N, C-alpha and C positions, 0 to 999 in steps of 0.2 A: 496309525492313521491320523489321530488327533494332533500329534506333534507335527505332522506334515502340513496340515491345514494352518496351524499356528505359524509355522515357518513361512509359508506362502503369504499369509496376511502381513507378517512383519516385513517381508521383502517388498511387497507392493506399497506399503506405507512409507518405506525409506526412499524408494526411487523418486517419487514426485518431490519429496522434501529436498533431496540433494539437487535436483534439477532446478527447483525454485531458488535455492541458495545461489547457484551459479548464475542464474539470470539476474538476481539482485546485484551481485558484485559487478557484473559486466555493465550494468546500467548506471553505475556511480560515475558522475562527471569529474573530470580532473579539476581539482581546486587549487592548484599551484598557480600563483600569480607572479609573473616575472617582473622584477623591479630593478631600479638603479638609483644612483644618487648624483648630486652635483656638489663639487667642493672647489675651493680656491682661496684667493687672498684679495681683500679689498684694500687698495692703497691710494695715496695722493699722487699727483703728477710727479712729485719728487721721489716717489717710491716709499714713502713712510706709511706704516700700517694705520688703518682707520678702525679703532676699536668701537664696538657697539653699533656698527652699521647694520641695517636691517635688509635682509635678502629675501625676496619673495619669488616663488615660481608659480606662474599662471598657465592654465590652458586658456580657452577662449575668455571666460569671465571669472572663473573660480580660482582661489588660491589652492594650489596642490601641495606645496611644501613651503617651509620658511626656515630661516636660520638667522642668528645674530653672530657677528664676528667677535672673536675673543680679543684679548689685549694685543696680540700679534697680527690682527686683521684677518685671521683664518676663519673659514666657515665650512660647515658640512650640513647639507639638507637632510631631512628624513627621507626614507626610501619612497619612491614614487613609481607608478606604472610606466613602462617604457613608452616613449613618444617624443614629440617635438613641443617645446614650451617657450614662453617668454619669461625672462628673468628681469626683475625690477629691483633696483638697489637705491636706498636712501640713507642719509646720515645728516645730522644737524650741521649746518654750515657748508654743505656741499650740494652741488647740482645733482638732482636725481637722474638716474640713468636706467634706460630700458634696452635690453638686448633680446632680439628676436631669433627664432629658429635654433634654439639650443636643443640638441638631440640627446636624450637619455637612452642608453643602450642596456640590454639585459645583463644583469649581474655585474655591471661596470660602474665606475665612478667617472663622471664627466668633469674634467678640469676646466674651470672658468675663472681666470684672474680678472679683476675689474678695477679700473682706475677712475676715480672721481675727481672732478675739478672743484676748486674752492668757489663758493657762490659769490658773485659780484653783481651788483645791481644791474638788471637787464640781461644777465648771462643765462637765465633760465629759471626753472622752478627749483626751489630748495627750501629746506627748513631754515627759518630766520636765525641769523647770528645773534647771540646775546652780547650787547655792548658792554665793554668794561667800565665805561663811564657815560653819564648822561649830561649833556650840556643844557642848562636851563637859562632862559632869557626872561627878564622881567620888564614889563612895560608899565610906566606910571599910570595910575587910574585916577581920573578926576571925579571926585564925589559930589560935585555941585548939584 
């Protein structure tokens, strides 16, 4: 009889524990975040690669991802949550470019090739060009 009571106590102790365990596992939220990337090539209007161009991906105000082009002008952003973004590209000596409504899809790479124009005075906003030479003019100074 003593063994029967011990067996019943063990059974009642195990049933709630297994039910509790099932409840805990069922309440765990899915933690998988679906992401994608953007990649492509940044070139001049003549089709030449632009190395070290900076590529930024924005949602409304925040930078979500960024990349720098390699010597062949290629870039690949880090993974970002799926959605629609603005891509902004700049490189010294070229007009900055902004491209809206770029869609990043789940587990996919969005291809985006970008062409930049050489900066000319009045052509837009760009990083200033470094002159190869500087012209210096001298004006006589009267010390009277």
